[in-house]
C-alpha positions as a LaTeX table, in Angstrom:
\begin{tabular}{lrrr}
\hline
Residue & $x$ (\AA) & $y$ (\AA) & $z$ (\AA) \\
\hline
Met1 & $-14.70$ & 69.52 & 255.18 \\
Lys2 & $-17.88$ & 71.45 & 253.25 \\
Lys3 & $-15.36$ & 74.91 & 253.86 \\
Phe4 & $-12.32$ & 73.43 & 253.34 \\
Ala5 & $-13.36$ & 72.36 & 250.14 \\
Leu6 & $-14.09$ & 75.25 & 248.94 \\
Met7 & $-11.09$ & 77.68 & 250.14 \\
Leu8 & $-9.37$ & 74.70 & 248.03 \\
Thr9 & $-10.91$ & 75.65 & 244.75 \\
Val10 & $-10.78$ & 79.04 & 245.62 \\
Met11 & $-7.06$ & 78.99 & 245.99 \\
Phe12 & $-6.78$ & 76.76 & 242.77 \\
Leu13 & $-8.66$ & 79.40 & 240.64 \\
Phe14 & $-6.78$ & 82.66 & 242.08 \\
Ala15 & $-3.42$ & 80.16 & 241.35 \\
Ala16 & $-4.68$ & 79.74 & 237.39 \\
Ala17 & $-5.59$ & 83.21 & 236.98 \\
Val18 & $-2.14$ & 84.52 & 237.96 \\
Ser19 & $-0.46$ & 81.83 & 236.61 \\
Pro20 & 2.84 & 82.87 & 234.27 \\
Ala21 & 1.65 & 79.98 & 231.84 \\
Thr22 & $-1.85$ & 81.21 & 231.20 \\
Ala23 & $-1.55$ & 85.47 & 231.70 \\
Ala24 & $-1.62$ & 87.06 & 228.97 \\
Pro25 & 1.03 & 88.68 & 227.12 \\
Ile26 & 2.88 & 91.65 & 226.62 \\
Val27 & 2.50 & 93.71 & 224.04 \\
Phe28 & 5.32 & 95.72 & 222.13 \\
Arg29 & 4.54 & 98.07 & 219.17 \\
Phe30 & 8.08 & 98.09 & 216.66 \\
Ala31 & 7.85 & 101.14 & 214.67 \\
Gly32 & 9.85 & 100.67 & 210.96 \\
Gln33 & 10.30 & 103.38 & 208.52 \\
Ser34 & 10.81 & 101.17 & 205.72 \\
Pro35 & 8.76 & 99.66 & 203.35 \\
Pro36 & 7.32 & 95.58 & 203.85 \\
Glu37 & 9.01 & 94.34 & 201.84 \\
His38 & 12.77 & 95.65 & 202.64 \\
Met39 & 15.25 & 94.17 & 204.54 \\
Ala40 & 14.98 & 96.12 & 207.85 \\
Thr41 & 11.07 & 95.24 & 207.70 \\
Lys42 & 12.42 & 91.66 & 207.22 \\
Thr43 & 14.94 & 91.40 & 209.94 \\
Met44 & 12.20 & 93.18 & 212.09 \\
Glu45 & 9.81 & 90.27 & 211.90 \\
Ala46 & 12.40 & 87.84 & 212.51 \\
Met47 & 13.34 & 89.34 & 215.26 \\
Ala48 & 9.66 & 89.71 & 216.51 \\
Lys49 & 9.56 & 85.96 & 216.04 \\
Glu50 & 12.31 & 85.06 & 217.94 \\
Ile51 & 11.19 & 87.62 & 220.84 \\
Lys52 & 8.12 & 85.49 & 221.24 \\
Glu53 & 9.92 & 82.11 & 221.10 \\
Gly54 & 12.62 & 83.17 & 223.25 \\
Thr55 & 10.35 & 84.63 & 226.33 \\
Asn56 & 8.02 & 81.41 & 226.14 \\
Gly57 & 5.37 & 84.18 & 224.71 \\
Arg58 & 5.39 & 86.47 & 227.89 \\
Val59 & 6.48 & 89.33 & 225.14 \\
Glu60 & 4.99 & 90.08 & 221.88 \\
Val61 & 5.89 & 92.27 & 219.27 \\
Lys62 & 3.67 & 94.06 & 216.75 \\
Val63 & 5.71 & 95.12 & 213.45 \\
Tyr64 & 4.62 & 98.46 & 212.08 \\
Pro65 & 6.84 & 99.51 & 209.13 \\
Ala66 & 7.11 & 102.35 & 206.42 \\
Ser67 & 6.43 & 104.93 & 209.66 \\
Gln68 & 3.11 & 103.97 & 209.84 \\
Leu69 & 4.05 & 105.33 & 213.58 \\
Gly70 & 4.97 & 108.48 & 212.70 \\
Asn71 & 8.98 & 109.80 & 210.84 \\
Tyr72 & 11.72 & 108.76 & 213.58 \\
Thr73 & 11.41 & 112.40 & 215.23 \\
Leu74 & 7.89 & 111.54 & 216.34 \\
Val75 & 8.50 & 108.12 & 216.89 \\
Met76 & 11.32 & 108.89 & 219.20 \\
Glu77 & 9.38 & 111.50 & 221.49 \\
Glu78 & 6.73 & 108.65 & 222.07 \\
Met79 & 8.95 & 106.28 & 222.92 \\
Ile80 & 10.36 & 109.27 & 225.24 \\
Arg81 & 6.82 & 109.56 & 226.69 \\
Gly82 & 6.28 & 105.39 & 226.66 \\
Thr83 & 3.50 & 104.96 & 223.93 \\
Ile84 & 5.23 & 103.02 & 221.43 \\
Asp85 & 7.84 & 100.50 & 222.74 \\
Met86 & 10.65 & 99.72 & 220.25 \\
Ala87 & 11.92 & 101.00 & 217.22 \\
Cys88 & 14.48 & 100.19 & 214.49 \\
Met89 & 14.83 & 103.93 & 212.93 \\
Ser90 & 17.54 & 106.20 & 212.29 \\
Leu91 & 18.35 & 108.49 & 214.94 \\
Ala92 & 16.50 & 111.23 & 216.39 \\
Thr93 & 19.40 & 113.78 & 216.88 \\
Asp94 & 17.15 & 116.33 & 217.45 \\
Phe95 & 17.30 & 115.43 & 220.71 \\
Asp96 & 21.32 & 115.74 & 221.40 \\
Pro97 & 23.84 & 116.68 & 218.61 \\
Arg98 & 26.18 & 114.25 & 219.76 \\
Leu99 & 24.15 & 111.37 & 218.59 \\
Glu100 & 25.50 & 112.92 & 214.84 \\
Ile101 & 28.86 & 111.32 & 215.58 \\
Ile102 & 27.06 & 107.62 & 214.00 \\
Tyr103 & 26.97 & 109.53 & 210.86 \\
Thr104 & 30.62 & 110.53 & 211.11 \\
Asn105 & 32.59 & 110.13 & 207.68 \\
Gly106 & 35.49 & 107.70 & 207.17 \\
Phe107 & 35.32 & 105.67 & 210.73 \\
Val108 & 34.71 & 102.65 & 209.21 \\
Thr109 & 35.32 & 101.56 & 205.59 \\
Gly110 & 34.49 & 97.91 & 205.30 \\
Tyr111 & 32.11 & 95.68 & 206.44 \\
Asp112 & 34.84 & 93.89 & 208.99 \\
Ser113 & 35.65 & 97.17 & 210.51 \\
Ala114 & 31.89 & 97.41 & 210.79 \\
Lys115 & 31.46 & 94.74 & 213.17 \\
Lys116 & 34.07 & 95.79 & 215.72 \\
Ala117 & 32.58 & 98.92 & 216.01 \\
Leu118 & 29.17 & 98.06 & 216.04 \\
Val119 & 28.87 & 95.13 & 217.65 \\
Pro120 & 26.82 & 95.18 & 221.09 \\
Gly121 & 29.25 & 96.47 & 224.04 \\
Ala122 & 31.36 & 98.00 & 221.72 \\
Trp123 & 32.63 & 102.00 & 222.82 \\
Leu124 & 30.39 & 103.69 & 220.10 \\
Pro125 & 27.01 & 101.78 & 221.00 \\
Asn126 & 27.43 & 101.98 & 224.34 \\
Lys127 & 28.20 & 105.60 & 223.83 \\
Leu128 & 25.55 & 106.21 & 222.14 \\
Asn129 & 23.30 & 104.66 & 224.46 \\
Ala130 & 24.16 & 106.42 & 226.87 \\
Phe131 & 23.33 & 109.68 & 225.13 \\
Leu132 & 19.66 & 107.81 & 224.34 \\
Asn133 & 19.52 & 107.13 & 228.08 \\
Glu134 & 19.58 & 110.89 & 229.04 \\
Val135 & 16.18 & 111.02 & 227.25 \\
Gly136 & 14.57 & 107.75 & 228.06 \\
Val137 & 15.31 & 105.55 & 225.18 \\
His138 & 18.07 & 102.23 & 225.19 \\
Leu139 & 19.40 & 101.83 & 222.29 \\
Leu140 & 19.97 & 97.60 & 222.10 \\
Gly141 & 21.66 & 97.25 & 218.12 \\
Ser142 & 22.61 & 98.36 & 214.99 \\
Tyr143 & 21.30 & 97.91 & 211.58 \\
Val144 & 23.63 & 98.72 & 208.60 \\
Glu145 & 21.68 & 99.06 & 205.49 \\
Gly146 & 24.15 & 99.00 & 203.64 \\
Phe147 & 27.99 & 101.39 & 202.57 \\
Ile148 & 27.16 & 104.76 & 201.35 \\
Gly149 & 29.13 & 105.76 & 197.83 \\
Ile150 & 29.05 & 108.88 & 195.61 \\
Gly151 & 26.50 & 108.21 & 192.41 \\
Ser152 & 27.16 & 110.23 & 189.41 \\
Ser153 & 26.09 & 111.33 & 186.03 \\
Lys154 & 29.64 & 112.31 & 184.69 \\
Ala155 & 33.04 & 111.01 & 185.88 \\
Val156 & 34.70 & 111.79 & 188.67 \\
Lys157 & 38.32 & 112.77 & 188.56 \\
Asp158 & 41.03 & 110.92 & 190.88 \\
Pro159 & 38.28 & 109.05 & 193.16 \\
Leu160 & 40.59 & 107.54 & 195.46 \\
Asp161 & 43.31 & 111.19 & 195.80 \\
Pro162 & 41.34 & 113.51 & 197.84 \\
Lys163 & 43.54 & 116.19 & 197.02 \\
Val164 & 41.76 & 116.51 & 193.01 \\
Asp165 & 38.93 & 118.65 & 192.73 \\
Lys166 & 36.55 & 116.13 & 191.22 \\
Gly167 & 34.65 & 118.03 & 188.99 \\
Val168 & 31.39 & 117.52 & 190.22 \\
Leu169 & 29.04 & 119.56 & 191.84 \\
Thr170 & 27.64 & 116.92 & 194.37 \\
Arg171 & 24.11 & 116.64 & 197.22 \\
Val172 & 24.69 & 116.03 & 200.31 \\
Pro173 & 22.54 & 115.83 & 203.24 \\
Asn174 & 22.27 & 118.81 & 205.41 \\
Met175 & 24.63 & 117.48 & 207.92 \\
Val176 & 27.86 & 119.26 & 209.21 \\
Val177 & 29.57 & 115.22 & 209.01 \\
Tyr178 & 28.64 & 114.94 & 205.50 \\
Thr179 & 29.56 & 118.62 & 204.23 \\
Ala180 & 32.71 & 118.38 & 206.03 \\
Gly181 & 33.31 & 114.49 & 204.36 \\
Ala182 & 32.64 & 115.96 & 200.89 \\
Lys183 & 35.12 & 118.67 & 201.02 \\
Ala184 & 37.44 & 116.42 & 202.56 \\
Met185 & 36.88 & 113.67 & 199.79 \\
Gly186 & 37.76 & 116.70 & 196.88 \\
Tyr187 & 34.17 & 117.29 & 195.79 \\
Arg188 & 32.27 & 120.57 & 195.93 \\
Pro189 & 29.17 & 120.13 & 198.21 \\
Ile190 & 25.62 & 121.68 & 197.74 \\
Thr191 & 22.82 & 120.48 & 199.89 \\
Ile192 & 19.20 & 119.55 & 198.14 \\
Pro193 & 16.46 & 117.80 & 200.28 \\
Tyr194 & 15.80 & 113.83 & 199.92 \\
Pro195 & 12.71 & 114.39 & 197.83 \\
Asp196 & 14.38 & 116.64 & 195.54 \\
Val197 & 17.27 & 115.29 & 194.73 \\
Tyr198 & 16.44 & 112.62 & 191.34 \\
Gln199 & 15.75 & 115.72 & 189.67 \\
Ser200 & 18.25 & 117.55 & 191.02 \\
Met201 & 20.50 & 115.14 & 188.97 \\
Gln202 & 17.65 & 114.97 & 186.06 \\
Thr203 & 17.83 & 118.77 & 185.42 \\
Gly204 & 22.05 & 119.00 & 185.93 \\
Val205 & 21.26 & 121.08 & 189.27 \\
Cys206 & 24.19 & 118.12 & 190.64 \\
Asp207 & 26.04 & 116.20 & 189.44 \\
Ala208 & 26.80 & 113.78 & 191.77 \\
Val209 & 25.34 & 112.43 & 195.14 \\
Asp210 & 27.02 & 111.73 & 198.33 \\
Gly211 & 24.77 & 110.23 & 201.24 \\
Tyr212 & 22.64 & 107.23 & 199.19 \\
Pro213 & 23.28 & 103.55 & 200.05 \\
Thr214 & 23.87 & 101.39 & 197.30 \\
Ala215 & 20.22 & 99.79 & 197.27 \\
Ala216 & 18.98 & 103.20 & 197.57 \\
Ala217 & 20.75 & 104.43 & 195.05 \\
Tyr218 & 19.90 & 102.45 & 192.81 \\
Thr219 & 16.16 & 101.81 & 193.03 \\
Ile220 & 15.56 & 105.56 & 193.29 \\
Leu221 & 18.03 & 107.36 & 191.40 \\
Gly222 & 19.08 & 104.24 & 188.49 \\
Asp223 & 18.08 & 106.04 & 185.71 \\
Val224 & 19.99 & 109.23 & 185.98 \\
Leu225 & 23.25 & 107.86 & 187.38 \\
Lys226 & 26.32 & 106.85 & 185.09 \\
Tyr227 & 28.87 & 106.19 & 187.66 \\
Trp228 & 29.12 & 104.51 & 191.13 \\
Tyr229 & 32.24 & 104.60 & 193.16 \\
Ala230 & 32.13 & 102.30 & 196.34 \\
Thr231 & 33.82 & 105.09 & 198.31 \\
Asn232 & 32.39 & 103.43 & 201.50 \\
Tyr233 & 33.23 & 107.04 & 203.40 \\
Ser234 & 29.45 & 106.41 & 205.40 \\
Met235 & 26.92 & 104.00 & 206.28 \\
Glu236 & 23.42 & 103.72 & 206.18 \\
Tyr237 & 22.65 & 103.26 & 210.24 \\
Leu238 & 19.31 & 102.55 & 211.83 \\
Gly239 & 19.13 & 101.70 & 215.74 \\
Tyr240 & 16.94 & 99.07 & 217.45 \\
Met241 & 15.96 & 100.85 & 220.46 \\
Ile242 & 13.40 & 100.63 & 223.24 \\
Ser243 & 11.82 & 102.91 & 225.44 \\
Asp244 & 13.09 & 103.15 & 229.22 \\
Lys245 & 9.49 & 103.04 & 230.64 \\
Ser246 & 8.93 & 99.59 & 228.10 \\
Trp247 & 12.28 & 98.13 & 229.13 \\
Lys248 & 11.43 & 98.15 & 232.28 \\
Lys249 & 7.99 & 96.22 & 232.29 \\
Leu250 & 10.32 & 93.61 & 231.26 \\
Ser251 & 11.96 & 90.90 & 233.96 \\
Pro252 & 15.85 & 90.58 & 233.85 \\
Glu253 & 15.10 & 87.05 & 232.15 \\
Asp254 & 12.97 & 88.66 & 229.22 \\
Gln255 & 15.80 & 91.47 & 228.97 \\
Lys256 & 18.60 & 89.43 & 228.18 \\
Val257 & 16.49 & 87.56 & 225.42 \\
Phe258 & 16.28 & 91.35 & 223.61 \\
Gln259 & 20.02 & 91.75 & 224.57 \\
Glu260 & 20.98 & 88.84 & 222.93 \\
Val261 & 18.44 & 88.92 & 219.58 \\
Cys262 & 19.93 & 92.65 & 218.78 \\
Arg263 & 23.28 & 91.48 & 219.55 \\
Lys264 & 22.43 & 88.59 & 216.63 \\
Tyr265 & 20.78 & 90.99 & 213.96 \\
Thr266 & 23.45 & 93.87 & 214.69 \\
Leu267 & 26.23 & 91.26 & 212.93 \\
Lys268 & 23.45 & 89.71 & 210.87 \\
Ser269 & 22.42 & 92.99 & 209.01 \\
Ile270 & 25.67 & 93.61 & 208.24 \\
Asp271 & 26.40 & 90.64 & 206.22 \\
Asn272 & 23.04 & 91.25 & 204.65 \\
Ala273 & 24.29 & 94.85 & 203.90 \\
Lys274 & 27.67 & 92.96 & 201.65 \\
Ser275 & 24.76 & 90.81 & 199.92 \\
Glu276 & 22.70 & 93.28 & 198.64 \\
Asp277 & 25.86 & 95.99 & 198.07 \\
Asp278 & 26.84 & 93.47 & 195.90 \\
Lys279 & 23.26 & 92.01 & 194.36 \\
Tyr280 & 22.63 & 96.16 & 193.38 \\
Met281 & 25.73 & 97.42 & 192.50 \\
Ala282 & 25.72 & 93.54 & 190.13 \\
Leu283 & 21.84 & 95.42 & 189.27 \\
Met284 & 23.61 & 98.17 & 187.92 \\
Glu285 & 25.82 & 96.97 & 185.82 \\
Lys286 & 23.42 & 95.23 & 184.14 \\
Lys287 & 20.87 & 98.65 & 183.74 \\
Gly288 & 24.77 & 100.69 & 182.15 \\
Ile289 & 26.21 & 102.05 & 185.02 \\
Lys290 & 29.81 & 101.84 & 185.32 \\
Val291 & 30.36 & 100.52 & 188.53 \\
Phe292 & 33.80 & 101.08 & 190.56 \\
Lys293 & 34.72 & 98.88 & 193.33 \\
Tyr294 & 38.26 & 99.15 & 196.16 \\
Ser295 & 39.88 & 97.18 & 198.56 \\
Glu296 & 39.94 & 98.82 & 202.21 \\
Glu297 & 43.19 & 99.91 & 201.59 \\
Glu298 & 42.61 & 101.69 & 198.50 \\
Leu299 & 39.98 & 103.73 & 200.67 \\
Lys300 & 42.91 & 104.62 & 203.05 \\
Pro301 & 43.35 & 108.27 & 201.52 \\
Ile302 & 39.66 & 108.77 & 201.58 \\
Lys303 & 39.68 & 107.57 & 204.88 \\
Glu304 & 42.51 & 109.78 & 206.48 \\
Ala305 & 40.62 & 112.93 & 204.29 \\
Cys306 & 37.39 & 112.52 & 206.18 \\
Val307 & 39.38 & 111.25 & 209.52 \\
Ser308 & 40.86 & 115.31 & 209.19 \\
Thr309 & 37.60 & 116.77 & 209.63 \\
Trp310 & 36.62 & 115.42 & 212.84 \\
Glu311 & 37.64 & 118.29 & 214.93 \\
Ala312 & 36.33 & 120.74 & 212.89 \\
Val313 & 32.88 & 118.61 & 213.45 \\
Gly314 & 33.37 & 118.55 & 216.81 \\
Lys315 & 33.42 & 122.50 & 216.80 \\
Ala316 & 30.05 & 122.63 & 215.01 \\
Gly317 & 27.87 & 120.35 & 217.69 \\
Thr318 & 28.50 & 117.09 & 218.67 \\
Gly319 & 31.68 & 118.17 & 220.85 \\
Val320 & 35.71 & 118.86 & 220.36 \\
Glu321 & 36.47 & 116.32 & 223.84 \\
Leu322 & 33.61 & 113.59 & 222.26 \\
Met323 & 35.46 & 114.00 & 218.59 \\
Lys324 & 39.10 & 113.39 & 220.22 \\
Glu325 & 37.90 & 110.30 & 222.09 \\
Phe326 & 35.77 & 109.01 & 218.70 \\
Lys327 & 39.31 & 109.55 & 217.25 \\
Lys328 & 41.22 & 107.54 & 219.49 \\
Glu329 & 38.63 & 105.28 & 219.92 \\
Leu330 & 38.20 & 104.60 & 216.16 \\
Gly331 & 40.19 & 106.32 & 214.06 \\
Asn332 & 42.35 & 103.28 & 213.27 \\
Leu333 & 39.84 & 100.53 & 213.30 \\
\hline
\end{tabular}
C-alpha cells in the first residue's frame, strides 16, 4: 500500500509539472521601428495584451519599439534565423524586389479602398506573404500609418492634372515606384536621403517632398512647409510579420489567435490612419500651412497616371507578369 501511495504521489507531481496551466509561457520578442509614443507602438502593445489573453497566458509578447532590436533589414534577417519572433516594420525589399509592389503608387487613394486591398486573405497580402514565405517569414497583417501626399515650400501648379508640369523640384525616396509615380503626376523628381530632406527643403535644394505621410510631414517638416496636397497616391505601410520558426512553436489554436488579432488591427489601423491624417492636417492649418483635400473621384486622374507607370515598374525589378496581375487585381479598386 505504501508503494502504491508513493507511486500515485509521483504521478501527481509529474502531471502537475507538465500541466499547461503551470507551464512557463512562450515568450516572443516583437520588434518595432516607431517611437514609444507612436500609434504603431501603442497598437503593438494592444496586440501583445490581446494575444496573451487570447492564448490564456500560453504566449507572452514583449514589445521593443524605436528599432531597439535593429533596423527593419536587420530584424528581417533575425526573423529568418528565428532569433527575433515578430515585427511591425517596413518590408525589407533587399530580400526580394517583388516586395516593392506594396509601395506602388496609385493602387489605393482612400481608406475604404485600403481596407479592401489589405484585409488578410485579399490578393495583395496573400502575394506578399507568398514572397516572404520563401525566406522563412509570414505576413499576418498590415499596419497603415497614413496616406502620403505632396508637401511644398511653394505653390504647385494644377495638382490634380498630371499633364501639367508642377513647377517644383521634388524629393522622392530612392525607389523606382516613387520616381515613376512622381514623373507621371507632373513632378520633377530628385533623390535625397531621408535624414537630409529638412535641410534640403530649408536651403532650396528641393521645393517639394514626396514620400511622407501626413503625420511625419507635419512633425518633421512642419517648419519648412507652406502647402500640403493630400493626393493620397501612396501610404505609409508596415507589416505584422512573424518568423516561421516562431510560428511553428505555436499550437493551431494559438496560431488562430494571432491571425484574428492581426486581422482586427489591420482594419483598426486604417481607421486610426484616417483620424491621424485629419488630426495632423488640422495642426498644419493651425500652423499656417495651406492644406488641400480631395475626394477619391477628384484623385482619379492622378491614380490613372500612376497606373500607367506600372509596366515600367515591373521591367525595373518587380517583374512584368507580376505587375500585369497587380493591375488586373487592383487597377480598378
